[in-house]
C-alpha positions in Angstrom: 0.0 0.0 0.0 1.3 3.4 -0.9 0.8 6.2 1.5 1.0 9.9 0.6 1.1 13.0 2.7 1.1 16.8 2.5 4.4 18.8 2.7 3.8 22.2 4.2 5.5 24.6 1.7 4.4 27.8 3.4 3.0 28.9 6.7 0.7 31.9 7.0 2.4 34.4 9.4 0.3 34.6 12.5 -2.0 31.9 11.4 -3.1 28.8 13.3 -0.3 26.6 11.9 2.4 29.1 12.9 0.9 29.6 16.3 0.9 25.8 16.8 4.6 25.5 15.9 4.2 23.9 12.5 7.1 24.7 10.2 7.8 24.9 6.5 8.9 21.5 5.4 6.8 19.5 7.9 5.1 16.5 6.4 1.5 16.1 7.5 0.6 12.5 7.9 -2.7 12.4 9.8 -5.3 14.8 11.1 -7.2 13.4 14.1 -6.1 9.9 13.1 -7.3 10.2 9.5 -4.7 9.9 6.7 -4.0 13.1 4.8 -3.3 11.8 1.4 -3.2 15.0 -0.5 -3.9 18.8 -0.4 -7.5 18.3 -1.6 -8.2 15.8 1.2 -6.8 18.2 3.7 -9.0 21.1 2.4 -12.1 18.9 2.6 -11.2 18.1 6.3 -11.1 21.8 7.1 -14.9 22.4 7.1 -16.7 25.3 8.6 -17.8 23.0 11.4 -14.1 22.3 12.2 -13.3 25.9 13.0 -12.3 26.2 16.6 -11.7 22.5 17.0 -8.2 21.5 18.3 -7.0 18.8 15.9 -4.1 16.4 16.6 -1.8 16.3 13.6 0.8 13.6 13.2 3.8 15.3 11.5 7.1 14.0 10.2 9.8 16.6 11.0 13.5 16.0 10.2 12.9 12.2 10.4 11.0 12.3 13.7 7.3 11.6 14.0 5.7 14.1 16.3 2.1 15.1 17.3 1.1 18.7 17.1 -2.2 20.1 18.4 -3.6 22.8 16.1 -6.7 24.9 16.6 -8.5 24.9 13.2 -9.1 28.5 12.1 -10.9 30.2 9.2 -9.1 30.1 6.0 -7.7 33.4 4.9 -8.3 34.8 1.5 
């Protein structure tokens, strides 16, 4: 089975990801235990109902698997 993930190429300054300590280059594996297999999947997980929820992200950073809590915020733009 082939797994894919999402590489964070940019972080919005002052946004929920930056406030949670996510970094450019982090590889997002799961969100609340659900696999993040691509950017579209990630966007579909970020529903209006999810705003304010603290999600647990499983992230690969510099070869280490870590868990990062992130408060889901409203998408800018």
